[in-house]
C-alpha positions as CSV (number, residue, x, y, z in Angstrom):
1,M,5.9,13.9,-6.5
2,L,4.6,14.2,-10.0
3,K,8.2,14.1,-11.3
4,H,9.0,10.9,-9.3
5,P,10.1,8.2,-11.8
6,Q,7.7,5.7,-10.3
7,A,4.7,8.1,-10.2
8,K,3.4,7.4,-13.7
9,S,0.7,5.4,-15.3
10,T,0.2,3.9,-18.7
11,V,-2.6,4.9,-21.1
12,Q,-4.3,1.6,-20.5
13,E,-4.8,2.5,-16.9
14,F,-7.1,5.4,-17.9
15,T,-9.2,3.7,-20.6
16,E,-12.7,2.3,-20.4
17,G,-13.2,-0.5,-17.9
18,T,-10.8,0.9,-15.4
19,K,-11.6,2.7,-12.1
20,F,-9.9,4.8,-9.5
21,N,-8.6,2.8,-6.5
22,P,-8.9,4.6,-3.1
23,F,-5.9,2.6,-1.8
24,Y,-3.4,0.0,-2.9
25,V,-2.0,-2.9,-0.9
26,H,1.7,-3.7,-1.7
27,T,2.5,-7.1,-0.3
28,G,6.0,-7.6,-1.8
29,Q,7.3,-10.8,-0.4
30,C,4.6,-11.1,2.3
31,S,0.9,-11.9,2.2
32,L,-1.6,-9.9,4.3
33,E,-2.3,-13.0,6.4
34,D,1.4,-13.5,7.3
35,A,2.3,-9.8,7.8
36,E,3.9,-8.8,11.2
37,V,4.0,-5.1,10.3
38,A,1.6,-3.0,8.2
39,F,2.6,0.5,7.1
40,F,-0.2,3.0,6.2
41,C,0.7,6.1,4.3
42,S,-0.1,8.4,1.4
43,G,1.8,10.4,-1.2
44,K,5.6,10.4,-1.7
45,I,6.3,8.6,1.6
46,S,5.0,5.4,0.0
47,Y,7.9,5.4,-2.5
48,D,10.3,6.0,0.4
49,I,8.9,3.1,2.4
50,K,8.9,0.8,-0.7
51,A,12.6,1.6,-1.2
52,F,13.3,1.1,2.5
53,L,11.7,-2.3,2.4
54,K,13.5,-3.3,-0.7
55,N,16.8,-2.4,1.0
56,N,15.8,-4.4,4.1
57,P,14.9,-7.9,2.8
58,E,14.3,-9.3,6.3
59,L,11.7,-6.6,7.0
60,E,10.2,-6.9,3.5
61,K,9.5,-10.6,4.2
62,K,7.1,-9.7,7.0
63,A,5.7,-6.3,6.1
64,V,2.9,-4.9,3.9
65,L,2.3,-1.4,2.7
66,F,-1.1,0.3,2.4
67,T,-0.9,3.4,0.2
68,I,-4.0,5.5,0.6
69,E,-4.9,7.5,-2.5
70,E,-8.2,9.0,-1.4
71,L,-8.3,10.8,1.9
72,L,-11.8,12.4,1.4
73,P,-14.1,10.6,1.5
74,F,-12.0,8.2,3.4
75,P,-12.4,4.6,2.2
76,E,-13.1,3.3,5.7
77,K,-15.3,0.3,4.8
78,E,-13.0,-1.0,2.0
79,L,-9.9,-0.5,4.2
80,K,-11.5,-2.3,7.2
81,A,-12.3,-5.2,4.9
82,E,-8.6,-5.5,3.9
83,M,-7.4,-5.0,7.4
84,Q,-9.5,-7.9,8.6
85,K,-7.1,-10.2,6.7
86,L,-4.2,-9.1,8.9
87,K,-3.2,-11.1,12.0
88,K,-4.4,-9.8,15.3
89,T,-0.7,-9.5,16.4
90,C,0.2,-7.4,13.3
91,K,1.8,-4.1,14.3
92,V,0.3,-1.1,12.5
93,K,2.5,2.0,11.7
94,F,1.2,5.3,10.3
């Protein structure tokens, strides 16, 4: 995964005033509140799902992607707070 073209950061992302994020929420064309499907993953599969969504515009309009960067300790509290923004009818896929 380290050689993946999208798996890179700028120097500014490592300087003072920045912090490690235990997960990222990629909303693309859909907000958390409007999402019908939420994908949860980590590692290389996140790039595969992003590409899949980009190639499927209808799904991209109703899906969000949670990329979990820190598995231990698991960011349960922070993740639950973001998940509260999802509709009760949102399908969750791991």
